[in-house]
Every structure is written in structure tokens, then in C-alpha cells.
C-alpha positions in Angstrom: 0.0 0.0 0.0 1.5 3.4 -1.0 2.2 5.9 1.9 -0.4 8.5 2.7 0.3 11.8 1.0 0.0 15.0 3.1 0.0 18.6 1.8 1.8 20.9 4.3 0.7 24.5 3.9 2.6 27.3 5.8 4.0 30.7 4.7 7.1 30.1 6.8 9.6 27.7 5.1 11.2 26.7 8.4 7.9 25.5 9.8 7.1 23.6 6.6 10.4 21.8 6.7 10.1 20.9 10.3 6.6 19.6 10.0 7.5 17.7 6.7 10.5 16.1 8.5 8.3 14.9 11.4 5.8 13.3 9.0 8.5 11.8 6.8 10.0 10.1 9.8 6.7 8.3 10.3 6.7 7.1 6.6 4.2 9.8 5.3 4.8 11.4 1.9 4.6 15.1 1.9 4.3 18.0 -0.5 4.7 21.7 0.5 2.8 24.9 -0.4 3.8 28.3 0.8 0.3 29.9 0.6 -3.3 29.0 0.3 -3.3 30.0 -3.3 -0.4 27.6 -4.1 -2.1 24.9 -2.1 -5.4 25.2 -4.1 -3.4 25.1 -7.3 -1.8 21.8 -6.3 -5.2 20.4 -5.3 -6.7 21.5 -8.6 -3.8 20.1 -10.6 -5.1 16.5 -10.1 -2.4 15.6 -7.7 -4.0 13.5 -5.0 -3.6 14.1 -1.2 -5.0 12.2 1.7 -4.8 15.1 4.1 -4.1 18.8 4.3 -2.2 20.3 7.2 -2.5 24.1 7.0 -1.4 27.1 9.0 -4.3 29.4 9.9 -2.6 32.8 9.6 -1.2 33.3 6.1 -0.9 36.2 3.6 -3.0 36.2 0.3 -5.4 33.5 1.5 -5.6 32.5 5.1 -6.3 29.0 6.4 -10.0 29.4 6.8 -10.5 30.5 3.2 -8.3 27.6 2.1 -10.3 25.2 4.3 -13.7 26.4 2.8 -12.5 26.0 -0.8 -10.8 22.7 -0.2 -13.9 21.3 1.4 -16.0 22.4 -1.5 -13.8 20.6 -4.0 -12.8 17.6 -1.9 -15.4 17.1 0.9 -14.0 13.8 2.0 -10.4 15.0 2.5 -9.6 15.8 6.1 -8.0 19.2 6.9 -6.1 19.9 10.1 -5.5 23.5 11.0 -2.4 24.7 12.8 -2.4 28.0 14.7 -0.4 30.0 17.2 -3.5 31.9 18.3 -4.7 30.6 21.7 -8.2 31.7 21.1 -11.0 29.0 21.4 -13.2 31.1 19.0 -10.7 30.7 16.2 -10.6 26.9 16.8 -14.3 26.7 16.8 -14.6 28.6 13.6 -12.2 26.2 11.9 -14.2 23.2 13.1 -17.5 24.8 12.0 -16.0 25.3 8.6 -15.2 21.6 8.3 -11.8 21.2 9.8 -11.2 17.7 11.3 -9.1 19.1 14.2 -6.6 21.8 15.0 -3.1 22.0 16.6 -1.7 24.8 18.7 1.9 25.9 18.0 4.3 24.8 19.3 3.4 21.1 19.2 5.4 17.9 19.8 6.1 15.3 17.1 3.9 12.7 18.7 1.1 15.1 19.1 1.3 15.9 15.4 1.5 12.3 14.4 -1.4 11.2 16.7 -3.7 13.9 15.2 -2.7 13.0 11.6 -3.3 9.3 12.2 -6.7 9.9 13.7 -7.7 12.1 10.8 -6.5 9.5 8.2 -8.2 6.6 10.1 -11.5 8.6 10.2 -11.1 9.1 6.4 -10.4 5.4 5.9 -13.5 4.4 7.9 -15.7 6.9 6.1 -14.5 5.5 2.8 -15.2 2.0 3.9 -18.6 3.0 5.1 -19.4 4.7 1.8 -18.2 1.6 -0.1 -20.3 -0.6 2.2 -23.3 1.6 1.6 -22.8 1.6 -2.1 -22.4 -2.2 -2.1 -25.4 -2.5 0.1 -27.5 -0.4 -2.2 -26.3 -2.5 -5.2 -27.1 -5.6 -3.3 -30.6 -4.3 -2.4 -31.2 -3.3 -6.0 -30.1 -6.8 -7.2 -32.3 -8.5 -4.6 -35.2 -6.2 -5.5 -34.7 -7.2 -9.2 -34.6 -10.8 -8.2 -37.8 -10.4 -6.2 -39.5 -8.7 -9.1 -38.4 -11.4 -11.5 -39.6 -14.1 -9.1 -42.9 -12.2 -8.6 -43.3 -11.9 -12.4 -42.6 -15.7 -12.8 -45.1 -16.4 -10.0 -47.7 -14.2 -11.7 -47.2 -16.2 -14.9 -47.6 -19.4 -13.1 -50.8 -18.0 -11.6 -52.2 -17.5 -15.1 -51.1 -21.0 -16.2 -53.0 -22.3 -13.3 -56.0 -20.3 -14.4 -55.7 -21.6 -17.9 -55.7 -25.2 -16.6 -58.8 -24.5 -14.5 -60.5 -22.8 -17.5 -59.6 -25.7 -19.8 -61.1 -28.2 -17.3 -64.4 -26.2 -17.4 -64.3 -25.8 -21.2 -64.1 -29.6 -21.5 -67.3 -29.9 -19.4 -69.3 -27.0 -20.8 -68.2 -25.8 -24.3 -70.4 -22.7 -24.0 -68.4 -21.4 -21.1 -65.1 -20.9 -22.9 -65.9 -17.8 -24.9 -68.1 -16.4 -22.2 -65.4 -16.6 -19.5 -62.9 -14.8 -21.6 -65.2 -12.1 -22.7 -66.7 -11.4 -19.3 -63.2 -11.2 -17.9 -62.2 -8.6 -20.5 -65.4 -6.6 -19.8 -64.8 -6.7 -16.1 -61.2 -5.5 -16.4 -62.3 -2.7 -18.7 -64.9 -1.4 -16.1 -62.5 -1.8 -13.3 -59.9 0.2 -15.2 -62.4 2.9 -15.9 -63.2 3.1 -12.1 -59.5 3.7 -11.4 -58.9 0.5 -9.5 -55.2 -0.3 -8.7 -53.4 -2.9 -10.8 -53.4 -5.4 -8.0 -57.1 -5.0 -7.4 -57.8 -5.5 -11.1 -55.8 -8.7 -11.1 -58.0 -10.1 -8.3 -61.2 -9.0 -10.0 -60.0 -10.5 -13.3 -59.3 -13.9 -11.8 -62.6 -13.9 -10.0 -64.4 -13.1 -13.2 -62.5 -15.7 -15.2 -63.3 -18.5 -12.7 -66.8 -17.4 -11.8 -68.4 -20.5 -13.3 -65.8 -23.0 -12.2 -68.3 -24.5 -9.7 -70.2 -25.9 -12.6 -67.6 -28.6 -12.7 -69.5 -30.1 -9.7 -72.9 -30.0 -11.5 -74.0 -33.3 -13.2 -73.8 -33.2 -17.0 -77.4 -34.2 -17.2 -78.4 -30.9 -15.6 -75.6 -28.7 -17.1 -76.3 -29.8 -20.6 -80.0 -30.3 -20.4 -81.6 -28.6 -23.5 -85.0 -27.9 -21.9 -86.1 -26.0 -18.8 -84.7 -27.2 -15.4 -87.0 -28.5 -12.7 -87.1 -26.7 -9.3 -84.8 -29.3 -7.8 -82.4 -29.1 -10.8 -82.4 -25.3 -10.5 -81.6 -25.5 -6.8 -78.7 -27.8 -7.6 -77.5 -25.5 -10.4 -77.5 -22.6 -7.9 -75.0 -24.4 -5.8 -72.3 -23.8 -8.4 -71.4 -20.4 -6.7 -70.6 -22.1 -3.4 -69.0 -25.1 -5.1 -66.8 -22.7 -7.1 -65.8 -20.9 -3.9 -64.8 -24.2 -2.3 -62.6 -25.1 -5.3 -60.9 -21.7 -5.7 -60.5 -20.9 -2.0 -58.2 -23.9 -1.6 -55.6 -22.2 -3.9 -53.7 -19.7 -1.7 -53.2 -17.0 -4.3 -56.8 -17.0 -5.3 -58.3 -16.3 -1.8 -59.7 -12.9 -2.7 -60.8 -14.0 -6.1 -62.7 -16.8 -4.4 -65.0 -14.3 -2.7 -66.0 -12.9 -6.2 -66.7 -16.5 -7.3 -68.9 -17.0 -4.2 -70.8 -13.7 -4.7 -71.2 -13.4 -8.5 -74.9 -14.2 -8.4 -75.8 -11.8 -5.7 -78.0 -8.8 -6.5 -77.6 -5.3 -5.3 -81.1 -5.2 -3.7 -80.4 -8.5 -1.8 -82.6 -10.8 -3.9 -79.7 -12.8 -5.4 -78.1 -16.0 -4.2 -76.5 -17.9 -2.4 -76.4 -15.7 0.7 -78.7 -12.8 -0.2 -76.1 -10.2 0.2 -77.0 -6.6 -0.7 -75.2 -3.4 -1.6 -71.8 -3.0 0.0 -72.0 -6.5 1.5 -71.3 -7.8 -2.0 -67.6 -7.6 -2.9 -66.8 -4.8 -5.3 -65.4 -7.2 -7.9 -68.6 -9.2 -7.9 -70.6 -6.0 -8.4 -68.5 -5.0 -11.3 -68.6 -8.6 -12.7 -72.5 -8.7 -12.6 -72.7 -5.9 -15.2 -70.0 -7.5 -17.4 -71.8 -10.9 -17.1 -75.1 -9.4 -18.1 -73.5 -7.4 -21.0 -72.1 -10.7 -22.5 -75.3 -12.7 -21.8 -77.5 -10.2 -23.7 -75.0 -9.7 -26.6 -74.4 -13.5 -27.1 -76.8 -15.8 -29.1 -78.9 -18.3 -27.1 -80.9 -21.3 -28.4 -84.1 -19.4 -27.7 -83.1 -16.0 -29.1 -80.4 -14.3 -31.3 -77.7 -12.0 -29.9 -78.9 -8.5 -29.1 -77.0 -5.3 -29.7 -74.7 -3.6 -27.2 -77.1 -0.7 -27.1 -79.9 -3.0 -26.1 -77.7 -4.4 -23.3 -76.9 -0.9 -22.2 -80.6 0.0 -21.8 -81.3 -3.2 -20.0 -78.5 -2.7 -17.5 -79.6 0.9 -16.9 -83.2 -0.4 -16.3 -82.0 -2.7 -13.6 -79.7 -0.2 -11.9 -80.3 -0.2 -8.1 -82.0 -3.6 -8.2 -79.6 -6.1 -9.8 -76.7 -3.7 -10.3 -74.8 -1.1 -8.2 -76.0 2.2 -9.6 -72.6 3.9 -9.2 -70.9 1.2 -11.3 -73.8 1.3 -13.8 -73.0 5.0 -14.3 -69.4 4.3 -15.0 -70.5 1.6 -17.5 -72.9 4.0 -19.3 -70.0 6.4 -19.8 -68.0 3.8 -21.8 -68.5 3.6 -25.6 -70.2 0.6 -27.3 -67.3 0.3 -29.7 -65.0 -0.6 -26.8 -67.1 -3.8 -26.0 -67.3 -4.6 -29.7 -63.5 -4.4 -30.2 -62.8 -6.4 -27.1 -65.2 -9.1 -28.2 -63.7 -9.3 -31.6 -60.1 -9.4 -30.3 -60.9 -12.2 -27.8 -62.9 -14.3 -30.1 -60.3 -14.0 -32.9 -57.2 -14.5 -30.8 -58.2 -17.4 -28.7 -56.9 -15.8 -25.5 -57.1 -17.4 -22.1 -56.6 -14.6 -19.8 -57.1 -11.3 -21.7 -55.1 -8.7 -19.6 -53.1 -7.3 -22.5 -56.1 -6.9 -24.8 -57.9 -4.8 -22.3 -54.8 -2.7 -21.4 -54.4 -1.8 -25.1 -58.1 -1.1 -25.8 -59.6 0.5 -22.7 -58.2 4.0 -22.8 -57.0 4.5 -26.3 
């Protein structure tokens, strides 16, 4: 390791030589300057110094002025002031201006060396601390990026799980596939328009996508029955909301989405099922979903009627505001243009998408 380099500044040559000799005897490397101006020139030349030892009273530029300018340019370099003035106010002024310490003339060699070594040790520790902090910040940044990557991968695995659940339902009820995708896209669009946070929208989307998963527990003879269901069959069909909740709630990351699955058939006025929830008792995601679900039901063909227009769906949803639907969410829905729903439906039907986050992100606010 090269020796520490010290700049000795004093307008008296004899003092400079004595101080430099004391430092050299302790294996320090020194350079001399006869004034504050010369010292600044040396500092600005690019020559590196580990410490400045400067007299306080000098012509042209005194030690305080040199101290101020040196600390502006090299804030981490310690400066020790030397003075023959036995005035505590002078010493305090030097310390307030950033001096590490001060020495009163005349001083002993050991006193000088002890002060210099303390200053250099303080500088070394500060540098190590700065390096540690920089490394720590880099480590935190790296760990944060690793966490984000892991979270992103986990998010993708969530969607793969959803696709698997959706595929299982598609195999049982072919009509559900397109409906699940479209109603998810419509739900996301409304949630975005309402200003929900990204995390909330993800929960709502998953709940919407899986809303009919409970139909997997319904016998095929009821699920695929072409005619009207009996009262007993209808009662069994209505159990799909709770059955879906039991399926989805077992998956840790779908806990909140499970509440939407459980509540997706509730009505705002309390006349829905399975629990007869009303108004704010119904999860927000389920209240948003109910509008999206009705929108898709009306605009999709059924064996007993052709598909109706989005304008017709808009009027029907407005008609049932306050009864089946949350009136505040209905108002948000009514402010959204029909062509948005048409575009989303075309994109989803044409692109065979499982979980249409990106479609909605591109279309909702263009």
C-alpha cells in the first residue's frame, strides 16, 4: 500500500520543513505549499492528497479561506488547522467550517502524528462506510430485481393455473369458454375505468375468469339439459357459486378471487343467491362482474333468441340499476362507448386468448 500523501501549507519555510520532516520520519509522503493560493493550485492540478495540514494565519489566503474552498472541492479529504493563536473562538470557527481538528503551536512530534493518524483513520473508515453503503444499495437493488423477477414468474404461473382450470371447465361446458374470456375482459375494462389499482384489477379478473368453475360439480345431465330445469335441478344449479368458492379458495393466491366467485350471483337489492347479500356487502369485484356478465349474456346468441346489440344491453342494464346492479358502477359503465365492447369481443374471439389482460390494457383508454 502506498504511503499516505499529506499537503503541508505554511508561509514560513522553516515551519514547513520541520513539519514535513516529522511526517516523513513516520513514513508519510509530503508536499509543501507556501500559501493558500499555491495549495489550491496543487489540489486542482489533479495531484491526490490524503490530508491537508494548513497554517491558519497566512498572507494572500488564510487557512479558513483555504479550508472552505478545499472542502467544496474535496469534501471527504480531512483538513487539520495549525495556529499559534490561543483563542477558542478561532478553533471553533475552523471546526464549524469543516476542519477535522486543530493543533496549537508549538506542538510535539507525537502530538502531530497522533492527530494526523486519527484524521486519516477517520477518512479510511468513512470511505469503507461509503463503499459498504454503495455495495449494500447495489445488493438491495439486485435483490429487488430478483424479487420482481420471481414475482413476475409467479404471476405467470398463476395465469397458467387459471388456464388449466379454465380448460377443465371448457371440457365440461363448451359454451363457457368464450363467455369466461369475454366477461373477464369486460370486467377488467370497467375496473380500469373506475380507477382500481393494478393489484385489485388482477384479483377482479381472476374472480371473473373463474366465476363458473363451480359448474364442474354440476352433473352433466343438468348442465347440458336442453330444456327447462326443474325446481330441484335449478336448486342444484344454484349451488355452483358455493361449489366454485370451495374449489378456488383452496388455492392460496386465489383467496380474494374466491370471494368474487362466491358472490357473483348476488343482486344489489339483496334478492340474489346464495347468501342474499346486498349493496356494500357484495364484494366490489362481484358488483363489477355482474354488469359485465349481463352485458355478455345479452349480446351473445342463445338457443331461444339471437344475440342483441350492445345498445340494447346498455338499456337493460340501466333499467335494472339499483336492483340487480350497483347504480354507481352502472353510471361508470354507461360512460363507456359501445365500440369498446365490440372491439374487445372481436379481439378475444379472434385471438383465442385465455386470460385477456393485455387486450384490455391496449383497448380500454386508447
